Structure formats: C-alpha cells, structure tokens
N, CA, C and O atoms as a printed pandas DataFrame, in Angstrom:
     atom_number atom_name residue_name chain_id  residue_number  x_coord  y_coord  z_coord
0              1         N          MET        A               1   -2.620   13.244  -12.984
1              2        CA          MET        A               1   -2.520   13.222  -11.758
2              3         C          MET        A               1   -3.847   12.888  -11.060
3              4         O          MET        A               1   -3.911   12.355   -9.952
4              5         N          GLU        A               2   -5.037   13.297  -11.907
5              6        CA          GLU        A               2   -6.069   13.147  -11.323
6              7         C          GLU        A               2   -6.587   11.258  -11.357
7              8         O          GLU        A               2   -7.403   10.845  -10.533
8              9         N          ASN        A               3   -6.076   10.495  -12.224
9             10        CA          ASN        A               3   -6.071    9.165  -12.180
10            11         C          ASN        A               3   -5.849    8.580  -11.009
11            12         O          ASN        A               3   -6.653    7.804  -10.493
12            13         N          LEU        A               4   -4.349    9.025  -10.327
13            14        CA          LEU        A               4   -3.602    8.770   -9.156
14            15         C          LEU        A               4   -4.286    8.941   -7.909
15            16         O          LEU        A               4   -4.232    8.138   -6.978
16            17         N          GLU        A               5   -5.030   10.180   -7.926
17            18        CA          GLU        A               5   -5.787   10.468   -6.955
18            19         C          GLU        A               5   -6.880    9.768   -6.874
19            20         O          GLU        A               5   -7.063    9.251   -5.772
20            21         N          LYS        A               6   -7.763    9.554   -7.767
21            22        CA          LYS        A               6   -8.923    8.571   -7.964
22            23         C          LYS        A               6   -8.324    7.307   -7.349
23            24         O          LYS        A               6   -8.808    6.841   -6.318
24            25         N          LEU        A               7   -7.153    6.676   -8.036
25            26        CA          LEU        A               7   -6.874    5.258   -6.987
26            27         C          LEU        A               7   -6.573    4.842   -5.239
27            28         O          LEU        A               7   -6.821    3.906   -4.479
28            29         N          ILE        A               8   -5.722    6.506   -5.180
29            30        CA          ILE        A               8   -5.484    6.414   -4.039
30            31         C          ILE        A               8   -6.619    6.578   -3.155
31            32         O          ILE        A               8   -6.539    5.938   -2.107
32            33         N          GLN        A               9   -7.944    7.476   -3.374
33            34        CA          GLN        A               9   -8.861    7.272   -2.932
34            35         C          GLN        A               9   -9.610    6.050   -3.237
35            36         O          GLN        A               9  -10.409    5.945   -2.307
36            37         N          GLU        A              10   -9.758    5.187   -3.947
37            38        CA          GLU        A              10  -10.549    3.772   -3.817
38            39         C          GLU        A              10   -9.340    2.944   -2.797
39            40         O          GLU        A              10   -9.697    1.997   -2.096
40            41         N          LEU        A              11   -8.353    3.270   -2.809
41            42        CA          LEU        A              11   -7.552    1.819   -2.086
42            43         C          LEU        A              11   -7.638    2.911   -0.846
43            44         O          LEU        A              11   -6.786    2.369   -0.142
44            45         N          LYS        A              12   -8.015    3.953   -0.145
45            46        CA          LYS        A              12   -8.183    4.111    1.171
46            47         C          LYS        A              12   -9.303    3.709    1.460
47            48         O          LYS        A              12   -9.443    3.338    2.625
48            49         N          LYS        A              13  -10.503    3.628    0.536
49            50        CA          LYS        A              13  -11.773    2.651    1.203
50            51         C          LYS        A              13  -11.559    1.180    1.919
51            52         O          LYS        A              13  -12.287    0.673    2.772
52            53         N          TYR        A              14  -10.724    0.802    1.512
53            54        CA          TYR        A              14  -10.310   -0.696    2.199
54            55         C          TYR        A              14  -10.243   -0.652    3.422
55            56         O          TYR        A              14   -9.238   -0.056    3.809
56            57         N          PRO        A              15  -10.979   -1.085    4.314
57            58        CA          PRO        A              15  -11.125   -1.480    5.559
58            59         C          PRO        A              15   -9.876   -1.567    6.644
59            60         O          PRO        A              15   -9.690   -1.199    7.804
60            61         N          SER        A              16   -9.247   -2.150    5.783
61            62        CA          SER        A              16   -7.469   -2.331    6.475
62            63         C          SER        A              16   -6.871   -2.809    5.377
63            64         O          SER        A              16   -7.425   -3.064    4.307
64            65         N          GLU        A              17   -5.157   -2.992    5.784
65            66        CA          GLU        A              17   -4.552   -3.325    4.668
66            67         C          GLU        A              17   -4.358   -4.745    4.464
67            68         O          GLU        A              17   -4.647   -5.523    5.374
68            69         N          THR        A              18   -3.886   -5.170    3.331
69            70        CA          THR        A              18   -4.197   -6.238    2.715
70            71         C          THR        A              18   -2.582   -6.753    2.213
71            72         O          THR        A              18   -1.509   -6.149    2.193
72            73         N          GLN        A              19   -2.939   -8.041    1.860
73            74        CA          GLN        A              19   -1.519   -8.505    1.560
74            75         C          GLN        A              19   -0.559   -8.089    0.123
75            76         O          GLN        A              19    0.566   -8.396   -0.272
76            77         N          TRP        A              20   -1.641   -7.255   -0.375
77            78        CA          TRP        A              20   -1.040   -6.544   -1.469
78            79         C          TRP        A              20   -1.063   -4.886   -1.574
79            80         O          TRP        A              20   -0.565   -4.142   -2.419
80            81         N          LEU        A              21   -1.873   -4.591   -0.330
81            82        CA          LEU        A              21   -1.609   -3.307   -0.029
82            83         C          LEU        A              21   -1.453   -2.877    1.299
83            84         O          LEU        A              21   -1.987   -3.287    2.330
84            85         N          GLU        A              22   -0.398   -1.724    1.049
85            86        CA          GLU        A              22   -0.329   -1.367    2.377
86            87         C          GLU        A              22    0.070    0.190    2.052
87            88         O          GLU        A              22    0.519    0.682    1.017
88            89         N          PHE        A              23   -0.289    0.843    3.433
89            90        CA          PHE        A              23   -0.025    2.690    3.810
90            91         C          PHE        A              23    0.990    2.468    4.626
91            92         O          PHE        A              23    1.029    1.566    5.463
92            93         N          LYS        A              24    2.086    3.512    4.349
93            94        CA          LYS        A              24    3.167    3.651    5.232
94            95         C          LYS        A              24    2.877    5.343    5.398
95            96         O          LYS        A              24    2.013    6.042    4.870
96            97         N          HIS        A              25    4.076    5.722    6.447
97            98        CA          HIS        A              25    3.952    7.000    6.848
98            99         C          HIS        A              25    5.583    7.207    7.348
99           100         O          HIS        A              25    6.204    8.217    7.018
100          101         N          ASP        A              26    6.156    6.192    8.132
101          102        CA          ASP        A              26    7.374    6.537    8.869
102          103         C          ASP        A              26    8.457    5.574    8.821
103          104         O          ASP        A              26    9.157    5.377    9.815
104          105         N          ASN        A              27    8.693    4.768    7.379
105          106        CA          ASN        A              27    9.528    3.571    7.096
106          107         C          ASN        A              27   10.632    4.138    6.244
107          108         O          ASN        A              27   10.492    4.293    5.031
108          109         N          TYR        A              28   11.328    4.332    6.657
109          110        CA          TYR        A              28   12.535    4.347    6.166
110          111         C          TYR        A              28   13.876    3.441    6.165
111          112         O          TYR        A              28   14.883    3.913    5.637
112          113         N          ASP        A              29   13.908    2.273    6.689
113          114        CA          ASP        A              29   14.764    1.737    6.595
114          115         C          ASP        A              29   14.772    0.763    5.269
115          116         O          ASP        A              29   13.793    0.026    5.153
116          117         N          PRO        A              30   15.884    0.691    4.171
117          118        CA          PRO        A              30   15.582    0.167    2.835
118          119         C          PRO        A              30   15.488   -1.574    2.947
119          120         O          PRO        A              30   14.857   -2.253    2.138
120          121         N          THR        A              31   16.123   -2.037    3.921
121          122        CA          THR        A              31   16.173   -3.211    4.112
122          123         C          THR        A              31   14.148   -3.686    4.405
123          124         O          THR        A              31   13.535   -4.453    3.662
124          125         N          VAL        A              32   13.604   -3.057    5.492
125          126        CA          VAL        A              32   12.375   -3.271    5.466
126          127         C          VAL        A              32   11.745   -3.255    4.518
127          128         O          VAL        A              32   11.003   -4.203    4.263
128          129         N          ILE        A              33   11.862   -1.965    3.541
129          130        CA          ILE        A              33   10.990   -1.506    2.555
130          131         C          ILE        A              33   11.297   -2.438    1.646
131          132         O          ILE        A              33   10.332   -2.822    0.985
132          133         N          GLY        A              34   12.436   -2.975    1.375
133          134        CA          GLY        A              34   12.710   -4.240    0.142
134          135         C          GLY        A              34   11.743   -5.133    0.796
135          136         O          GLY        A              34   10.679   -5.358    0.219
136          137         N          LYS        A              35   11.992   -5.662    1.930
137          138        CA          LYS        A              35   11.127   -7.058    2.143
138          139         C          LYS        A              35    9.587   -6.767    2.161
139          140         O          LYS        A              35    8.743   -7.606    1.848
140          141         N          ASP        A              36    9.321   -5.513    2.552
141          142        CA          ASP        A              36    7.844   -5.069    2.400
142          143         C          ASP        A              36    7.300   -5.032    0.753
143          144         O          ASP        A              36    6.132   -5.200    0.404
144          145         N          ILE        A              37    8.443   -4.773   -0.129
145          146        CA          ILE        A              37    8.075   -4.905   -1.144
146          147         C          ILE        A              37    7.736   -6.398   -2.180
147          148         O          ILE        A              37    7.048   -6.679   -3.161
148          149         N          SER        A              38    8.627   -7.029   -1.315
149          150        CA          SER        A              38    8.729   -8.503   -1.743
150          151         C          SER        A              38    7.432   -9.556   -1.603
151          152         O          SER        A              38    7.009  -10.515   -2.249
152          153         N          GLY        A              39    6.936   -8.627   -0.055
153          154        CA          GLY        A              39    5.881   -9.267    0.012
154          155         C          GLY        A              39    4.608   -9.189   -0.513
155          156         O          GLY        A              39    3.785  -10.091   -0.665
156          157         N          LEU        A              40    4.513   -7.695   -0.844
157          158        CA          LEU        A              40    3.428   -7.306   -1.342
158          159         C          LEU        A              40    3.356   -8.033   -2.749
159          160         O          LEU        A              40    2.403   -8.654   -3.218
160          161         N          ALA        A              41    4.978   -7.728   -3.469
161          162        CA          ALA        A              41    4.545   -8.805   -4.764
162          163         C          ALA        A              41    4.048  -10.312   -4.457
163          164         O          ALA        A              41    3.234  -10.628   -5.324
164          165         N          ASN        A              42    4.187  -11.011   -3.828
165          166        CA          ASN        A              42    3.914  -11.943   -3.444
166          167         C          ASN        A              42    2.806  -12.100   -2.957
167          168         O          ASN        A              42    2.406  -13.261   -2.861
168          169         N          GLY        A              43    2.094  -11.192   -2.572
169          170        CA          GLY        A              43    0.530  -11.396   -1.994
170          171         C          GLY        A              43    0.032  -10.801   -3.221
171          172         O          GLY        A              43   -1.125  -11.219   -3.200
172          173         N          ALA        A              44    0.117  -10.222   -4.099
173          174        CA          ALA        A              44   -0.672   -9.954   -5.175
174          175         C          ALA        A              44   -0.934  -11.333   -6.038
175          176         O          ALA        A              44   -2.009  -11.797   -6.416
176          177         N          ALA        A              45    0.575  -11.899   -6.248
177          178        CA          ALA        A              45    0.702  -13.157   -6.873
178          179         C          ALA        A              45   -0.722  -14.480   -6.530
179          180         O          ALA        A              45   -1.466  -15.120   -7.274
180          181         N          LEU        A              46   -0.545  -14.399   -5.040
181          182        CA          LEU        A              46   -1.229  -15.079   -4.229
182          183         C          LEU        A              46   -2.853  -15.007   -4.358
183          184         O          LEU        A              46   -3.585  -15.994   -4.437
184          185         N          PHE        A              47   -3.272  -13.639   -4.364
185          186        CA          PHE        A              47   -4.728  -12.950   -4.534
186          187         C          PHE        A              47   -4.452  -12.512   -6.006
187          188         O          PHE        A              47   -4.653  -11.317   -6.222
188          189         N          GLU        A              48   -3.960  -13.390   -7.216
189          190        CA          GLU        A              48   -4.241  -12.970   -8.617
190          191         C          GLU        A              48   -4.489  -11.659   -8.881
191          192         O          GLU        A              48   -5.377  -11.287   -9.648
192          193         N          LYS        A              49   -3.568  -10.759   -8.140
193          194        CA          LYS        A              49   -3.736   -9.147   -8.258
194          195         C          LYS        A              49   -2.789   -9.070   -9.695
195          196         O          LYS        A              49   -2.053   -9.998  -10.030
196          197         N          ARG        A              50   -2.926   -7.898  -10.422
197          198        CA          ARG        A              50   -1.980   -7.653  -11.113
198          199         C          ARG        A              50   -0.943   -6.891  -10.488
199          200         O          ARG        A              50    0.261   -7.035  -10.698
200          201         N          LEU        A              51   -1.603   -5.880   -9.523
201          202        CA          LEU        A              51   -0.509   -4.760   -8.956
202          203         C          LEU        A              51   -0.389   -4.775   -7.731
203          204         O          LEU        A              51   -1.509   -4.797   -7.220
204          205         N          ALA        A              52    0.730   -4.775   -6.698
205          206        CA          ALA        A              52    0.025   -4.338   -5.229
206          207         C          ALA        A              52    0.850   -2.892   -5.464
207          208         O          ALA        A              52    1.426   -2.192   -6.296
208          209         N          TYR        A              53    0.428   -3.016   -4.022
209          210        CA          TYR        A              53    0.465   -1.164   -3.429
210          211         C          TYR        A              53    1.121   -0.982   -2.310
211          212         O          TYR        A              53    0.763   -1.503   -1.254
212          213         N          MET        A              54    2.248   -0.149   -2.439
213          214        CA          MET        A              54    2.678    0.766   -1.017
214          215         C          MET        A              54    2.530    1.920   -1.038
215          216         O          MET        A              54    3.302    2.537   -1.773
216          217         N          ILE        A              55    1.661    2.583   -0.385
217          218        CA          ILE        A              55    1.256    4.247   -0.547
218          219         C          ILE        A              55    2.018    4.782    0.556
219          220         O          ILE        A              55    2.254    4.230    1.630
220          221         N          TRP        A              56    2.386    5.968    0.143
221          222        CA          TRP        A              56    3.499    6.734    1.588
222          223         C          TRP        A              56    2.671    7.900    1.658
223          224         O          TRP        A              56    2.074    8.638    0.874
224          225         N          GLY        A              57    2.856    7.794    2.877
225          226        CA          GLY        A              57    1.981    9.363    3.520
226          227         C          GLY        A              57    0.614    9.222    3.888
227          228         O          GLY        A              57   -0.115   10.155    4.225
228          229         N          ILE        A              58    0.232    7.806    3.799
229          230        CA          ILE        A              58   -1.508    7.198    4.494
230          231         C          ILE        A              58   -0.832    6.509    5.667
231          232         O          ILE        A              58    0.093    5.696    5.669
232          233         N          ASP        A              59   -1.765    7.222    7.002
233          234        CA          ASP        A              59   -1.414    6.490    8.119
234          235         C          ASP        A              59   -2.214    5.334    8.188
235          236         O          ASP        A              59   -3.433    5.487    8.115
236          237         N          ASP        A              60   -1.735    4.178    8.318
237          238        CA          ASP        A              60   -2.492    2.787    7.956
238          239         C          ASP        A              60   -3.486    2.239    8.992
239          240         O          ASP        A              60   -3.887    1.080    9.100
240          241         N          LYS        A              61   -3.834    3.443    9.819
241          242        CA          LYS        A              61   -4.662    3.016   10.875
242          243         C          LYS        A              61   -6.014    3.949   10.137
243          244         O          LYS        A              61   -6.990    3.468    9.562
244          245         N          THR        A              62   -5.790    5.009   10.305
245          246        CA          THR        A              62   -6.946    6.090    9.882
246          247         C          THR        A              62   -7.260    5.954    8.620
247          248         O          THR        A              62   -8.439    6.013    8.271
248          249         N          HIS        A              63   -6.327    5.764    7.803
249          250        CA          HIS        A              63   -6.381    6.010    6.359
250          251         C          HIS        A              63   -6.339    7.449    5.762
251          252         O          HIS        A              63   -6.598    7.776    4.604
252          253         N          GLU        A              64   -5.955    8.241    6.813
253          254        CA          GLU        A              64   -5.662   10.246    6.632
254          255         C          GLU        A              64   -4.563   10.189    6.137
255          256         O          GLU        A              64   -3.698    9.369    6.446
256          257         N          ILE        A              65   -4.455   11.169    5.200
257          258        CA          ILE        A              65   -3.349   11.682    4.628
258          259         C          ILE        A              65   -2.196   12.623    6.144
259          260         O          ILE        A              65   -2.501   13.458    6.997
260          261         N          VAL        A              66   -1.118   12.038    5.867
261          262        CA          VAL        A              66    0.106   12.477    6.843
262          263         C          VAL        A              66    0.964   13.344    6.191
263          264         O          VAL        A              66    1.954   13.787    6.773
C-alpha cells in the first residue's frame, strides 16, 4: 500500500493529465471508460511508457483527492 500511495503522490505532481495519465472522479460509463483505457494504452506506447494510469478519486484539474 505504501508503494501505491507513493506512486499516486508522484503522479499528482504532473501539472496536467498526459496521453498516458488520467485522473477521474465522476465517470461511470463503461463505454467511455473502455475508450479511455484504449487511448491511454496507445498514449503509453506512443511515448514509450511501460504503463499508463487512470486513477479514480482525483480531481483532474486540482489533483485533490475527492
């Protein structure tokens, strides 16, 4: 759990979302979530990242926990 918390704190430091990082707090539509995951995977490949992240419970503008 400590590593997960550390990872989230590091990702929250980005000034904005990226093509391989998204914060969510109010999206419950399975179709949209599927498209977002596909886009994140493609973004990670494009930017040569090993992983992409979609983190629920973080406001995408303020990066505060909601």
